[in-house]
C-alpha positions in Angstrom: -64.9 17.6 62.4 -63.3 15.0 61.2 -65.2 15.0 58.1 -64.7 18.7 57.4 -60.9 17.4 57.4 -61.5 14.9 55.1 -63.4 16.9 52.8 -61.2 19.1 52.4 -58.3 16.7 51.8 -60.5 15.5 48.6 -61.1 19.1 48.0 -57.4 19.5 47.8 -56.8 16.2 45.3 -59.3 17.1 43.1 -58.1 20.4 43.0 -54.1 18.8 42.1 -55.6 16.2 40.0 -57.0 19.0 37.5 -54.1 21.8 37.5 -52.2 18.0 36.0 -54.3 17.7 33.7 -54.2 21.2 32.9 -50.8 21.4 32.4 -51.0 17.6 30.3 -53.9 19.6 28.1 -51.8 22.6 27.3 -48.7 20.2 27.1 -50.5 18.6 24.1 -51.7 21.9 22.7 -47.6 23.3 22.6 -46.8 19.5 20.7 -49.4 20.2 18.3 -48.8 23.9 17.6 -45.2 22.7 17.4 -46.0 19.9 14.1 -47.9 23.0 12.4 -45.1 25.4 12.6 -43.0 22.6 11.4 -45.4 21.7 8.4 -45.8 25.4 7.5 -41.7 25.9 7.1 -41.5 22.7 5.4 -43.9 24.2 2.8 -42.7 27.9 2.4 -39.1 26.2 1.4 -40.7 23.9 -1.1 -42.7 27.1 -2.2 -39.1 29.0 -2.2 -37.3 26.3 -4.4 -40.1 25.9 -6.8 -40.5 29.3 -7.2 -36.7 29.6 -7.8 -36.5 26.6 -9.9 -39.5 28.3 -12.0 -37.6 31.7 -12.8 -34.1 29.7 -13.0 -36.2 27.5 -16.0 -37.8 30.8 -17.5 -34.3 32.6 -17.8 -32.3 29.9 -19.0 -34.7 29.4 -22.0 -34.4 33.4 -22.3 -30.4 32.8 -21.8 -29.9 30.0 -23.8 -27.0 29.1 -23.1 -28.0 27.4 -19.8 -30.8 25.6 -21.0 -34.8 25.4 -18.8 -33.5 22.3 -17.1 -30.3 23.6 -16.1 -31.7 26.5 -15.2 -34.5 25.4 -13.5 -32.0 23.5 -10.9 -29.8 26.3 -10.3 -32.9 28.3 -9.8 -34.4 25.6 -6.9 -31.3 26.3 -5.3 -31.5 30.3 -5.4 -34.8 29.7 -4.2 -33.6 27.0 -1.2 -30.9 29.3 -0.2 -33.2 32.4 0.1 -35.8 30.3 2.1 -33.1 30.5 4.9 -32.8 34.1 5.1 
């Protein structure tokens, strides 16, 4: 009878350790997912800034009053602001 109690205790201990390992793996996966989300958000913001700069440069070159580089700077700012929405 003593062995069955020891076996039950060992089984419970193994289940508890397995549960802790599962939680640890889930936490690591969640952290990796959060890093990927932050990287995707940063890439989206940079893409919006680049698109805004390109549009601003083209518009500035056509308008003539605000040169291409100045239009690019304005467009980059507008693209940055637009990326927040």
